[in-house]
C-alpha positions in Angstrom: 0.0 0.1 0.0 1.4 3.4 -1.0 2.0 6.2 1.5 -0.8 8.3 0.1 -3.2 5.4 0.2 -2.3 4.7 3.8 -2.7 8.4 4.7 -6.1 8.4 3.1 -7.2 5.2 5.0 -6.1 6.8 8.1 -8.1 9.9 7.4 -11.1 8.0 6.6 -10.9 6.1 9.9 -10.4 9.2 11.9 -13.4 10.9 10.1 -15.6 7.8 10.9 -14.4 7.7 14.4 -15.4 11.3 14.9 -18.6 11.1 13.2 -19.8 7.8 15.0 -18.3 8.2 18.4 -17.1 11.8 19.4 -19.5 14.1 17.4 -22.8 12.6 18.9 -21.5 12.8 22.4 -20.2 16.3 22.0 -23.3 17.4 20.2 -25.5 16.2 23.2 -23.2 17.9 25.7 -22.9 21.2 23.9 -26.7 21.3 23.5 -27.0 20.8 27.1 -24.5 23.5 27.7 -26.2 26.0 25.6 -29.3 25.2 27.7 -27.6 25.3 31.1 -25.2 28.4 30.3 -22.6 27.4 32.9 -20.3 30.3 34.3 -17.3 27.9 33.6 -18.1 25.9 30.6 -14.8 23.9 30.7 -15.5 22.6 34.2 -19.1 21.9 33.3 -18.0 19.8 30.2 -15.6 17.8 32.1 -18.1 17.0 34.8 -20.7 16.3 32.3 -18.6 14.0 30.2 -17.8 11.9 33.4 -21.4 11.5 34.5 -22.7 10.7 31.2 -20.3 8.3 30.2 -22.2 5.9 27.8 -21.0 2.5 29.5 -19.3 3.8 32.8 -21.3 6.8 34.3 -20.2 8.0 37.6 -20.9 10.8 39.8 -18.1 13.4 39.6 -17.4 15.4 42.8 -15.1 18.3 43.3 -12.7 18.3 46.3 -10.6 20.8 47.7 -6.8 20.0 48.0 -4.5 22.3 50.1 -1.7 23.5 47.7 -0.1 26.2 49.5 0.2 28.0 53.0 1.0 31.7 53.0 2.2 33.7 56.0 3.0 37.2 57.0 4.7 39.1 54.1 3.4 36.6 51.5 1.3 37.9 48.6 -1.4 36.7 46.3 -3.8 37.7 43.5 -0.8 39.1 41.4 -2.6 37.6 38.3 -5.4 40.0 38.9 -2.8 42.9 38.2 -1.9 41.3 34.9 -5.2 40.4 33.6 -8.8 39.8 34.1 -8.4 36.0 34.2 -10.6 34.1 37.0 -8.8 33.3 40.2 -6.5 30.3 40.0 -7.2 29.1 43.6 -9.2 29.7 46.7 -7.4 31.5 49.5 -8.9 31.1 53.0 -8.1 33.0 56.2 -6.6 30.8 58.9 -7.2 32.8 62.1 -7.7 36.5 61.9 -5.9 38.0 58.9 -4.9 41.6 58.1 -4.4 42.5 54.4 -3.1 45.3 52.3 -5.1 45.4 49.2 -5.0 47.4 46.0 -7.1 47.0 42.7 -5.8 46.7 39.2 -7.0 50.1 38.1 -5.4 51.8 41.1 -2.2 50.1 40.5 -1.9 50.9 36.9 -2.7 54.5 37.5 0.0 54.7 39.9 2.7 52.5 38.5 1.7 51.7 34.9 1.1 48.3 33.3 2.5 45.4 35.3 4.0 43.9 32.3 6.5 46.9 32.2 7.4 46.4 35.7 8.0 42.4 35.3 10.2 43.4 32.3 12.5 45.2 35.0 13.0 41.9 36.8 12.7 39.1 34.2 14.7 36.8 36.2 12.0 36.3 38.7 9.1 35.9 36.1 11.1 34.5 33.1 8.3 31.7 32.5 5.5 34.2 32.3 4.3 34.9 28.8 4.2 38.5 27.8 2.0 40.0 25.1 3.6 39.9 21.8 3.2 43.5 21.2 5.1 44.3 24.2 8.2 42.0 23.7 10.5 44.3 21.9 12.5 46.7 23.9 11.5 50.4 23.6 13.6 52.6 21.5 15.9 55.0 23.5 13.8 58.1 22.7 10.6 56.5 24.2 12.4 55.7 27.6 10.0 56.5 30.2 10.5 58.4 33.4 10.6 55.5 35.6 13.3 53.9 33.5 15.3 57.1 34.1 14.6 56.7 37.8 15.7 53.2 37.7 19.3 54.2 37.1 19.4 56.2 40.3 21.2 54.8 43.3 19.1 55.1 46.6 16.5 52.4 47.7 15.1 54.3 50.8 11.4 54.6 50.5 10.6 58.1 49.0 7.5 60.0 47.8 7.1 61.2 44.1 9.0 64.3 44.7 12.0 62.5 45.9 14.5 61.1 43.3 14.7 57.5 43.3 18.2 56.1 44.2 19.2 52.4 44.5 21.4 50.7 47.2 22.3 47.2 48.0 19.0 45.3 48.9 18.2 44.7 52.4 19.7 48.0 53.7 17.2 49.7 56.0 17.3 52.8 58.3 15.1 53.8 61.3 12.1 56.0 60.6 13.7 58.8 62.6 17.3 59.4 62.4 17.5 61.5 65.6 15.7 61.3 68.7 12.5 63.6 69.2 11.8 64.7 72.8 8.3 65.5 73.4 7.7 67.7 76.5 4.7 67.3 78.7 4.1 70.8 78.1 4.5 71.0 74.5 1.8 72.9 72.5 1.6 72.7 68.7 1.6 76.3 67.0 -1.7 77.6 65.7 -2.0 79.6 62.5 -5.3 81.4 61.7 -7.3 80.0 58.9 -10.7 80.6 57.6 -13.4 78.1 58.0 -13.4 77.1 54.3 -9.5 76.7 54.4 -9.7 74.5 57.5 -12.3 72.4 55.8 -10.1 72.0 52.7 -7.2 71.0 54.8 -9.3 68.5 56.8 -10.4 66.9 53.6 -6.7 66.9 52.2 -5.2 65.2 55.2 -7.9 62.6 55.1 -6.4 61.4 52.0 -2.8 61.4 53.0 -1.3 58.1 54.2 0.8 59.7 57.2 -2.2 61.7 58.6 -5.3 60.2 57.6 -5.5 57.9 60.6 -5.2 60.6 63.2 -8.1 61.0 65.8 -10.3 64.0 65.6 -8.3 65.9 68.3 -4.9 65.2 66.6 -6.4 66.3 63.3 -7.4 69.7 64.7 -3.9 70.2 66.1 -2.4 69.3 62.7 -4.9 71.6 60.9 -3.9 74.5 63.3 -0.3 73.9 62.9 -0.2 74.3 59.0 1.1 77.7 57.8 -0.1 79.1 54.6 2.7 79.8 52.1 2.4 81.3 48.4 4.8 80.7 45.6 4.9 82.2 42.1 5.1 80.5 38.8 8.5 79.0 38.3 9.5 79.3 41.9 10.9 76.1 43.5 9.0 75.0 46.7 11.7 72.4 47.5 15.2 72.0 45.7 16.9 68.8 45.3 20.0 68.4 47.6 18.7 71.0 50.2 17.6 70.0 53.8 14.0 69.1 54.3 12.4 71.5 56.7 8.6 71.4 55.7 5.9 68.9 54.7 3.5 70.5 52.1 0.0 70.1 50.8 -0.9 72.0 47.7 -4.0 74.0 48.2 -4.3 75.7 44.7 -2.2 75.8 41.6 0.1 73.1 40.0 3.7 71.9 40.5 6.0 69.7 38.5 8.6 67.2 40.1 12.0 66.9 38.6 15.0 64.9 39.3 18.6 65.6 38.2 21.6 63.1 37.9 25.0 64.5 37.8 25.5 66.8 34.7 22.4 65.4 32.9 19.5 67.8 32.3 16.9 67.5 35.1 13.8 65.3 34.1 10.1 65.6 35.0 9.0 62.5 36.9 5.6 63.6 38.5 3.2 66.4 39.1 0.9 67.6 41.7 -2.4 69.6 41.7 -4.7 70.7 44.7 -4.7 68.2 47.5 -1.3 66.8 46.5 1.2 66.2 49.5 4.9 66.0 49.6 8.0 66.3 51.5 7.1 63.8 54.4 10.0 61.3 54.0 12.8 64.2 53.8 11.5 65.0 57.1 11.1 61.5 58.5 14.6 60.4 57.3 16.4 63.8 57.8 17.9 63.5 54.4 18.5 66.1 51.7 15.6 66.5 49.2 16.0 64.0 46.4 14.0 66.2 43.9 12.9 69.5 43.1 9.2 70.7 43.1 8.5 73.7 41.0 5.4 75.7 40.5 4.1 75.9 37.0 1.6 78.6 38.0 1.0 80.7 41.1 0.4 78.3 44.0 -1.0 78.4 47.5 0.4 75.7 50.0 0.1 74.5 53.6 3.3 73.7 55.3 3.9 71.9 58.5 7.3 72.5 59.9 9.9 69.7 60.5 9.7 70.0 64.5 6.0 69.8 64.6 5.9 67.1 62.1 8.2 65.0 63.9 6.6 65.4 67.2 3.1 64.4 65.8 4.6 61.5 63.8 6.3 60.2 66.9 3.0 59.4 68.6 1.0 58.2 65.5 0.9 55.7 62.9 4.4 56.1 61.4 5.1 52.5 62.1 2.0 51.3 59.9 3.2 53.4 56.9 6.9 52.1 57.4 5.7 48.7 57.5 3.6 48.9 54.3 6.5 50.3 52.3 8.8 47.7 53.8 6.4 45.0 52.9 6.2 46.1 49.3 9.9 46.2 48.9 10.0 42.4 49.8 7.4 41.5 47.4 9.2 39.7 44.5 6.7 40.8 42.1 7.2 44.5 43.0 10.9 44.5 43.9 11.8 46.6 40.9 9.5 49.5 41.5 11.0 52.7 42.2 11.0 53.9 45.9 8.4 56.6 45.1 6.4 54.1 43.3 6.3 51.8 46.6 5.5 54.9 48.5 2.5 55.8 46.2 1.3 52.1 46.3 1.6 52.0 50.1 -0.7 55.2 50.3 -3.2 53.7 47.9 -3.4 50.3 49.7 -6.6 49.6 51.8 -6.2 47.8 55.1 -8.6 45.0 55.4 -9.2 42.5 58.3 -10.4 39.2 57.6 -12.0 36.6 60.2 -10.9 32.9 60.4 -12.4 30.7 57.6 -13.5 33.4 55.4 -12.7 32.9 51.8 -10.7 36.0 50.6 -10.8 35.0 46.9 -12.4 31.9 45.3 -11.2 29.8 42.4 -12.9 30.5 39.1 -14.3 33.8 40.1 -13.3 37.1 38.5 -11.0 39.5 40.6 -9.0 42.7 40.2 -7.2 43.0 43.5 -3.9 42.2 44.8 -3.2 41.3 48.4 -0.2 41.4 50.8 -0.6 39.6 54.2 0.4 42.2 56.9 -0.4 39.8 59.8 -1.9 36.2 60.1 -1.8 33.2 57.6 -3.8 31.9 54.7 -4.2 28.6 53.0 -4.7 28.2 49.3 -6.9 25.4 47.8 -7.6 23.9 44.3 -10.6 22.0 43.2 -9.8 18.5 41.9 -12.4 16.3 40.1 -12.8 13.0 41.8 -14.7 10.0 40.6 
């Protein structure tokens, strides 16, 4: 028998097999699927085929299998940052769990597409398939501001106005570099404000990571301690390399943030409009400003002086914010973020407490949130089909 004849015979046998055996079963299954309209057609089809076997029907049951144990500092839900794919497993709280949570939209608004971040650390995610249209490196003229920042040398946590610099991984400093003595009779300064100004300040600080958690009494103290300052167009509010002496909230106007490396021209890396806050980390760490913030129009700002700021922060939630940023720096998925990107993420992350036994995410469901375990533990389960 010639090769062509053998091939034709195999094709005829395959066609006959499909027509007589496979097609009738699939036709019946797909007809029933169209009637049922299951959320997960693949799982439904697998179960239907088992339960409707023509000679050996059996009851198919799904059972959970423990596949992973997570603890403090671990993360899950990263696939939600990459795409809208269904959850790959069920994650359940073991005891009370505290999570830091951020959604995909907020993440991309702050840091851009995660595929670009993965590209900075391909050694950790070398097996992950990236979209074809993003596979090729960008031309030099299309280099983004975060790529410029990536060349800097400091790794200390910094907000957007601070020039990101890189240092050997693992180096950390205390939140405060010098002791702050809070006398029993210390009273915060009070600067007069109109009621409308005080109301705006209260709204602004309610959106900042460092001051949002203050109780009502502390908020009033902070609002009273802010001084009004005005700056003209093209005037620098803070200058890269200078000592940090004030924490600022922009009340009106607009500013751009620039960093400068060596003799290279300064590069814009961020911008602020009304409500934007900057300068907190320079006060916390006692380091020179790592960026320049310049007014693009006449601006009105509220400034909190270094001494008052430190005394307030000494007795409030500085530890929580520092811990958030530290967690982000240890997450392998995010380790190539710039310090100012990590700070912005830490600001945006929601603190969520979960009780024992509660499913945080469920396998097969859609999801758009990313989680970091701040305290507690979780177990991950996957469903397997058992006969």
